[in-house]
C-alpha positions as CSV (number, residue, x, y, z in Angstrom):
1,M,76.1,-120.7,-287.8
2,F,75.8,-124.3,-286.7
3,L,77.9,-127.4,-286.0
4,M,77.6,-129.9,-288.8
5,I,76.3,-133.2,-287.3
6,L,75.7,-136.1,-289.6
7,N,74.3,-139.6,-289.0
8,Y,75.9,-142.4,-290.9
9,V,74.1,-145.8,-290.8
10,Y,76.2,-148.9,-291.2
11,R,75.3,-152.6,-291.1
12,I,77.1,-154.5,-288.3
13,Y,77.5,-158.2,-287.9
14,P,77.9,-159.3,-284.3
15,D,78.7,-163.0,-283.5
16,S,76.3,-165.2,-281.7
17,N,77.7,-164.4,-278.2
18,Q,77.5,-160.7,-278.9
19,I,73.9,-161.0,-280.2
20,D,72.9,-162.8,-277.0
21,L,74.6,-160.1,-275.0
22,L,72.9,-157.3,-276.9
23,N,69.5,-158.9,-276.5
24,E,70.1,-159.2,-272.8
25,W,71.0,-155.6,-272.6
26,L,67.9,-154.5,-274.5
27,E,65.7,-156.5,-272.1
28,T,67.5,-155.1,-269.1
29,C,67.0,-151.5,-270.4
30,R,63.3,-152.3,-271.0
31,V,62.9,-153.4,-267.4
32,S,64.7,-150.4,-266.0
33,Y,62.7,-148.1,-268.2
34,N,59.4,-149.6,-266.9
35,Y,60.7,-149.5,-263.3
36,A,61.5,-145.8,-263.7
37,L,58.2,-145.1,-265.3
38,R,56.4,-146.9,-262.5
39,E,58.1,-144.6,-259.9
40,L,57.0,-141.6,-261.9
41,K,53.3,-142.8,-262.2
42,D,53.2,-143.8,-258.5
43,W,54.3,-140.3,-257.5
44,I,51.7,-138.7,-259.7
45,A,48.9,-141.1,-258.4
46,S,49.8,-140.3,-254.8
47,R,49.2,-136.6,-255.5
48,K,45.9,-137.0,-257.3
49,C,43.8,-138.3,-254.4
50,P,41.8,-135.4,-252.7
51,I,42.9,-134.5,-249.2
52,D,39.4,-134.9,-247.7
53,R,38.4,-138.3,-249.2
54,C,40.0,-141.6,-250.3
55,S,40.1,-142.9,-253.8
56,L,37.9,-145.9,-254.8
57,E,41.0,-147.5,-256.2
58,S,44.1,-148.4,-254.2
59,E,46.8,-145.8,-254.5
60,Y,50.5,-146.0,-253.5
61,I,51.1,-143.7,-250.5
62,M,54.1,-141.5,-250.4
63,V,55.1,-139.0,-247.7
64,A,54.3,-135.4,-248.5
65,D,57.9,-134.3,-248.8
66,Y,58.9,-137.1,-251.2
67,P,60.6,-135.4,-254.2
68,F,59.5,-135.8,-257.8
69,P,61.5,-138.7,-259.4
70,S,63.4,-136.4,-261.8
71,Y,66.1,-137.6,-264.2
72,H,68.9,-136.6,-261.9
73,Q,67.4,-138.4,-258.9
74,Q,66.7,-141.6,-260.8
75,Q,70.2,-141.4,-262.4
76,N,71.8,-141.1,-259.0
77,N,69.8,-144.1,-257.8
78,L,71.3,-146.4,-260.4
79,P,74.4,-147.3,-258.3
80,L,72.1,-148.4,-255.4
81,A,69.9,-150.3,-257.9
82,K,72.9,-152.2,-259.2
83,K,73.5,-153.6,-255.7
84,Q,69.8,-154.7,-255.4
85,F,69.6,-155.9,-259.0
86,P,72.9,-157.4,-260.1
87,R,71.8,-157.8,-263.8
88,L,72.2,-154.0,-264.2
89,K,75.9,-154.4,-263.8
90,S,76.3,-156.2,-267.1
91,V,75.0,-153.1,-269.0
92,P,77.4,-150.2,-269.6
93,S,76.5,-147.4,-267.1
94,Q,76.1,-144.7,-269.7
95,V,73.7,-146.9,-271.7
96,L,71.5,-147.1,-268.5
97,Q,71.7,-143.3,-268.0
98,T,70.7,-142.6,-271.6
99,N,67.8,-145.0,-271.2
100,I,66.5,-143.0,-268.2
101,R,67.1,-139.9,-270.2
102,R,64.9,-141.3,-273.0
103,L,62.0,-141.7,-270.5
104,H,62.3,-138.1,-269.2
105,D,62.5,-136.7,-272.8
106,A,59.2,-138.4,-273.4
107,W,57.8,-137.0,-270.1
108,D,59.0,-133.5,-271.1
109,F,57.5,-133.8,-274.5
110,F,54.2,-134.9,-272.9
111,Q,54.3,-131.8,-270.6
112,K,54.9,-129.6,-273.6
113,R,52.1,-130.7,-275.9
114,G,49.6,-132.0,-273.3
115,Y,49.1,-135.6,-274.6
116,G,51.1,-138.7,-275.2
117,F,51.9,-139.9,-271.7
118,P,54.8,-142.4,-271.7
119,R,53.8,-146.0,-271.9
120,F,55.3,-149.2,-270.5
121,K,57.3,-151.2,-273.1
122,K,56.3,-154.8,-273.7
123,Y,58.7,-157.6,-274.3
124,G,60.7,-157.0,-277.5
125,Q,59.7,-153.3,-277.9
126,M,63.1,-151.9,-276.8
127,K,65.0,-151.8,-280.1
128,S,68.0,-149.6,-279.6
129,L,71.0,-148.8,-277.3
130,L,72.8,-145.5,-277.2
131,F,76.5,-145.3,-276.4
132,P,76.8,-141.5,-275.8
133,Q,80.6,-140.9,-275.8
134,F,83.9,-142.4,-276.6
135,K,87.4,-141.5,-275.5
136,T,89.0,-142.6,-278.8
137,N,87.7,-143.3,-282.3
138,P,85.5,-146.5,-282.1
139,L,85.9,-147.2,-285.8
140,T,89.1,-149.2,-286.5
141,G,89.3,-150.5,-290.0
142,W,86.3,-152.8,-290.6
143,Q,85.5,-153.1,-286.9
144,I,83.8,-150.9,-284.3
145,Q,84.8,-151.1,-280.7
146,L,81.9,-150.9,-278.2
147,P,82.1,-150.9,-274.4
148,K,81.7,-154.3,-272.7
149,L,80.9,-155.8,-276.1
150,G,84.3,-155.7,-277.8
151,K,85.0,-155.4,-281.5
152,V,82.1,-155.9,-283.9
153,Q,82.4,-156.4,-287.6
154,I,81.0,-153.4,-289.6
155,N,80.4,-152.8,-293.2
156,L,82.1,-149.4,-293.5
157,H,80.7,-148.8,-297.0
158,R,81.7,-145.1,-296.9
159,P,84.5,-143.7,-294.9
160,I,84.2,-140.9,-292.3
161,P,84.9,-137.5,-294.0
162,D,88.0,-135.7,-293.1
163,G,87.5,-133.2,-290.2
164,F,84.7,-135.3,-288.6
165,V,85.0,-137.4,-285.4
166,A,82.5,-140.0,-284.1
167,K,80.7,-138.6,-281.1
168,Q,78.2,-141.3,-280.3
169,V,76.9,-144.6,-281.6
170,R,73.3,-146.0,-281.5
171,V,73.0,-149.8,-282.0
172,V,69.6,-150.6,-283.6
173,K,67.9,-154.0,-283.9
174,K,65.8,-154.6,-287.0
175,A,64.2,-157.7,-288.4
176,V,66.9,-157.8,-291.2
177,G,69.8,-157.5,-288.8
178,W,71.7,-155.1,-286.6
179,F,72.7,-151.5,-287.5
180,A,75.0,-148.9,-286.1
181,V,74.0,-145.2,-286.4
182,V,77.2,-143.2,-286.0
183,A,76.8,-139.5,-285.2
184,I,79.8,-137.6,-286.5
185,E,80.6,-134.0,-285.8
186,S,82.9,-131.4,-287.2
187,D,84.4,-128.6,-285.1
188,M,84.1,-126.3,-288.0
189,K,81.1,-123.9,-287.8
190,I,79.1,-123.7,-291.0
191,P,76.7,-120.8,-291.8
192,S,73.1,-121.7,-292.2
193,P,71.8,-121.7,-295.8
194,V,70.1,-118.5,-296.9
195,P,67.8,-117.9,-299.9
196,H,70.0,-117.4,-303.0
197,G,70.4,-118.4,-306.6
198,R,67.8,-120.3,-308.6
199,V,64.4,-120.7,-306.9
200,I,61.8,-123.4,-307.3
201,G,58.6,-124.3,-305.5
202,I,57.4,-127.8,-304.9
203,D,53.9,-129.2,-304.6
204,V,53.4,-132.8,-303.4
205,G,50.5,-135.0,-304.2
206,L,49.3,-138.5,-305.0
207,T,48.8,-138.1,-308.8
208,S,52.4,-136.7,-309.2
209,Y,54.7,-137.3,-306.2
210,I,56.2,-133.8,-306.8
211,A,55.6,-131.0,-309.2
212,T,58.0,-128.1,-309.4
213,S,57.4,-124.6,-310.5
214,D,59.4,-125.1,-313.7
215,S,57.0,-127.8,-315.0
216,Y,58.9,-130.9,-313.9
217,T,56.9,-133.7,-312.4
218,E,57.8,-137.0,-310.8
219,Q,55.4,-139.9,-310.8
220,R,54.6,-141.4,-307.4
221,P,56.2,-144.8,-306.8
222,K,53.8,-147.1,-305.0
223,F,56.1,-148.9,-302.6
224,F,53.5,-150.5,-300.4
225,K,51.1,-151.4,-303.2
226,T,53.8,-153.2,-305.3
227,A,54.9,-155.3,-302.3
228,Y,51.4,-155.8,-300.9
229,S,50.7,-159.1,-302.6
230,R,53.8,-160.7,-300.9
231,L,53.0,-159.0,-297.6
232,K,49.4,-160.3,-297.7
233,V,50.6,-163.9,-298.1
234,L,53.0,-163.6,-295.2
235,Q,50.4,-162.0,-292.9
236,K,47.9,-164.8,-293.8
237,R,50.5,-167.4,-292.8
238,L,51.2,-165.5,-289.5
239,S,47.4,-165.4,-288.7
240,R,47.2,-169.2,-289.0
241,T,50.0,-169.9,-286.4
242,M,49.6,-170.2,-282.7
243,K,50.6,-167.2,-280.8
244,R,53.8,-167.3,-278.7
245,G,54.9,-170.4,-280.6
246,K,58.1,-171.0,-282.5
247,N,56.3,-171.0,-285.9
248,Y,54.6,-167.7,-284.9
249,E,57.9,-166.0,-284.2
250,K,59.4,-167.2,-287.5
251,A,56.3,-165.9,-289.4
252,R,56.4,-162.6,-287.5
253,I,60.0,-162.1,-288.4
254,K,59.2,-162.6,-292.1
255,V,56.5,-160.0,-292.0
256,A,58.8,-157.6,-290.2
257,K,61.5,-158.1,-292.9
258,Q,59.0,-157.4,-295.6
259,H,58.1,-154.1,-293.9
260,N,61.8,-153.3,-293.5
261,H,62.2,-153.9,-297.3
262,I,59.4,-151.5,-298.1
263,G,60.8,-148.8,-295.7
264,F,64.3,-149.1,-297.1
265,K,63.1,-148.7,-300.7
266,R,61.1,-145.6,-299.8
267,C,63.9,-144.0,-297.8
268,D,66.4,-144.6,-300.6
269,Y,64.1,-143.1,-303.2
270,Q,63.4,-140.0,-301.1
271,F,67.1,-139.4,-300.5
272,K,67.9,-139.7,-304.2
273,L,65.0,-137.4,-305.1
274,A,66.1,-134.8,-302.5
275,H,69.6,-134.7,-304.0
276,K,68.1,-134.4,-307.5
277,L,66.0,-131.4,-306.4
278,C,69.1,-129.8,-304.8
279,D,70.9,-130.2,-308.1
280,M,68.0,-128.3,-309.8
281,A,68.0,-125.2,-307.5
282,D,69.7,-123.3,-304.7
283,T,66.4,-122.3,-303.0
284,I,63.4,-124.6,-302.5
285,F,60.1,-123.7,-301.1
286,V,57.7,-126.4,-299.8
287,E,54.3,-126.4,-298.1
288,D,54.1,-126.0,-294.4
289,C,51.2,-128.4,-293.7
290,D,50.4,-131.2,-291.4
291,F,50.3,-134.3,-293.6
292,R,48.8,-136.4,-290.7
293,I,45.5,-134.7,-291.5
294,M,45.7,-136.0,-295.1
295,A,46.3,-139.5,-293.8
296,K,42.9,-139.5,-292.1
297,G,41.0,-139.3,-295.3
298,M,39.7,-142.0,-297.6
299,L,43.2,-142.1,-299.3
300,G,44.9,-142.5,-296.0
301,K,46.8,-145.7,-297.0
302,H,48.2,-144.1,-300.1
303,T,49.1,-140.9,-298.2
304,I,51.0,-142.9,-295.6
305,D,52.7,-144.9,-298.3
306,A,53.9,-141.7,-299.9
307,S,55.4,-140.4,-296.6
308,F,55.3,-136.7,-297.5
309,G,56.4,-135.6,-294.0
310,Q,59.4,-137.9,-294.1
311,F,60.4,-136.6,-297.5
312,R,60.2,-133.0,-296.4
313,T,62.4,-133.8,-293.4
314,I,64.9,-135.5,-295.7
315,L,64.9,-132.6,-298.1
316,E,65.6,-130.1,-295.3
317,Y,68.5,-132.3,-294.1
318,V,70.0,-132.8,-297.5
319,G,69.5,-129.1,-298.3
320,R,71.4,-128.0,-295.1
321,K,74.2,-130.4,-295.9
322,R,74.5,-129.1,-299.5
323,D,74.0,-125.3,-298.7
324,V,70.5,-125.3,-300.3
325,F,67.9,-123.2,-298.5
326,V,64.6,-125.1,-297.9
327,G,61.8,-122.9,-296.6
328,R,58.2,-123.6,-295.7
329,V,55.3,-121.4,-296.8
330,D,51.6,-121.2,-296.1
331,H,49.8,-124.1,-297.9
332,R,46.3,-122.8,-297.7
333,G,44.6,-122.2,-301.1
334,T,47.7,-122.8,-303.2
335,S,45.7,-124.9,-305.7
336,Q,42.8,-122.3,-305.9
337,I,45.0,-119.3,-306.9
338,C,46.2,-118.4,-310.3
339,S,50.0,-118.2,-310.0
340,N,50.1,-115.6,-312.9
341,C,47.6,-113.0,-311.9
342,R,47.0,-114.1,-308.3
343,S,43.2,-114.2,-308.8
344,E,41.1,-117.0,-307.3
345,V,40.2,-119.9,-309.6
346,R,38.1,-122.5,-307.9
347,K,38.7,-126.1,-308.7
348,E,37.3,-129.4,-307.6
349,L,39.5,-132.4,-306.9
350,S,38.6,-133.9,-310.2
351,D,39.7,-130.8,-312.1
352,R,43.3,-131.7,-313.0
353,Y,44.0,-128.7,-315.3
354,H,44.2,-124.9,-314.5
355,V,42.3,-122.4,-316.7
356,C,42.2,-118.7,-315.6
357,H,39.7,-116.6,-317.5
358,E,41.1,-113.4,-315.9
359,C,44.5,-113.5,-317.5
360,G,44.2,-116.4,-319.9
361,Y,46.8,-118.5,-318.3
362,G,46.1,-122.1,-319.3
363,V,43.6,-121.3,-322.0
364,D,45.8,-121.9,-325.0
365,A,47.8,-124.8,-323.5
366,S,46.6,-127.1,-320.8
367,V,48.5,-126.6,-317.5
368,D,48.6,-129.2,-314.7
369,R,47.1,-127.8,-311.5
370,D,50.0,-129.3,-309.5
371,I,52.5,-127.2,-311.5
372,V,50.4,-124.1,-311.0
373,S,50.2,-124.8,-307.3
374,A,54.0,-125.2,-307.2
375,Q,54.3,-121.8,-308.9
376,E,52.1,-120.3,-306.3
377,I,54.2,-121.8,-303.6
378,C,57.3,-120.3,-305.2
379,N,55.5,-116.9,-305.3
380,R,54.7,-117.1,-301.6
381,G,58.2,-118.2,-300.8
382,I,59.7,-115.2,-302.5
383,E,57.2,-112.9,-300.8
384,T,57.8,-114.5,-297.4
385,Y,61.6,-114.6,-297.4
386,R,62.4,-111.2,-299.1
387,G,63.4,-108.1,-297.3
388,T,66.6,-108.9,-295.4
389,P,70.0,-108.2,-296.9
390,E,70.7,-111.9,-297.3
391,K,67.3,-112.5,-299.0
392,Q,67.4,-109.5,-301.3
393,E,69.1,-111.6,-304.0
394,I,66.0,-113.6,-304.8
395,A,63.6,-110.7,-304.0
396,S,65.1,-108.6,-306.8
397,Q,64.8,-111.4,-309.4
398,V,61.0,-111.1,-309.8
399,V,58.8,-108.1,-309.5
400,L,55.4,-109.2,-308.3
401,S,53.3,-106.4,-309.8
402,G,51.0,-106.6,-312.8
403,N,49.9,-109.5,-314.9
404,F,52.2,-112.0,-316.8
405,V,55.4,-110.7,-315.1
406,L,56.1,-114.3,-313.8
407,D,55.2,-116.1,-317.0
408,K,58.6,-116.1,-318.6
409,W,60.3,-116.8,-315.3
410,H,58.1,-119.8,-314.6
411,R,58.5,-121.3,-318.1
412,G,62.3,-120.8,-318.1
413,G,62.3,-120.5,-321.9
414,K,60.2,-123.7,-322.3
415,S,56.5,-124.3,-322.9
416,I,54.4,-124.9,-319.9
417,G,53.4,-128.3,-321.2
418,D,57.0,-129.5,-321.4
419,N,57.5,-132.1,-318.7
420,R,61.2,-132.8,-319.2
421,S,63.7,-132.4,-316.5
422,P,65.2,-128.9,-316.5
423,R,68.9,-128.9,-317.5
424,H,69.9,-125.7,-315.8
425,S,73.2,-125.4,-314.0
426,K,73.0,-124.1,-310.4
427,N,74.8,-120.9,-311.4
428,E,72.5,-120.1,-314.3
429,A,70.7,-116.8,-314.0
430,I,66.9,-116.7,-314.0
431,A,65.6,-115.5,-317.3
């Protein structure tokens, strides 16, 4: 059981005075973030010097009993800091508190994984403000009420669903304009999705963006490559301007807008594709792999453009919202295993078709290796998530013993070479 929390993103249109105030708040939050980080680094540096010798570099000396500058200590020091630095008074108090919380979340994450120490933020790098709570609903018609800022025009292109209330609002600054990310929550507890109904496996790649276990493939849209010609012109113009000049700032904003355009197109496509996959099945299995390793190869630019990790996150989010179970399975060797007889079939990267001489799968009709890999992912998902009473429904659909027992189930009454989108209803039983 979990509380349903959704993020709705809306475009907002603050006036010139509100934009100046928001920019001033962002700069104030950046300064306070750096000040708090400086306290934390000074405390650490004062504890690194050995007790019997001095450091070759100058270190800030603190008394031995000076406490670690934790979140609560730095938050409690904010009222005193406002007396010393009056510019802090213009920013809502809870915005400053969440700004300090952001620093300590980064510190805790560094402690957990062992790398990624928090860094100082340069001018213009603070891009968002968080308003953590509201006494009343901040959305009134086509306006949103924010503390110390007043009413801001908002494009409420979709209404808040019934039963949901706005809990917090994050104002984000992008090159194309300002956005409000409204976190809405329902008091109703919703059960977590469990494996049920129709099952498919998904394999992602650069040749086909996705390939499903029922022979459906989706070609990869090249978002960055199609917009690269325009981006290259803008970047060349930016390189010819003098840094920190007015023309440099104008050219930089144009480059940032082009990157925003590419990112928005990619995100929109991935959300639509995630909903399409949720229409096709009730249980979806994906690979549990680190796509950052793929991005370090010779096809790194294309891998980053595809954003497989972002797509998997979006698919899990959409699946939870639509009661579709999305599970991760071991990715190792999925393309080197015959999904029909489970024997090893070695392939090079240039081998795009699967042929198994043990069981004959793919001998009569050519089978795409990505589809076979998706079928193997589906096999592993069924094996991984069967056994419990909730998962027994999909476990009993397929018996994984003997050869060719999965053949009819994978084909779904179609030939393996058929690449059309499956037109199954979600309640259709597996053949």
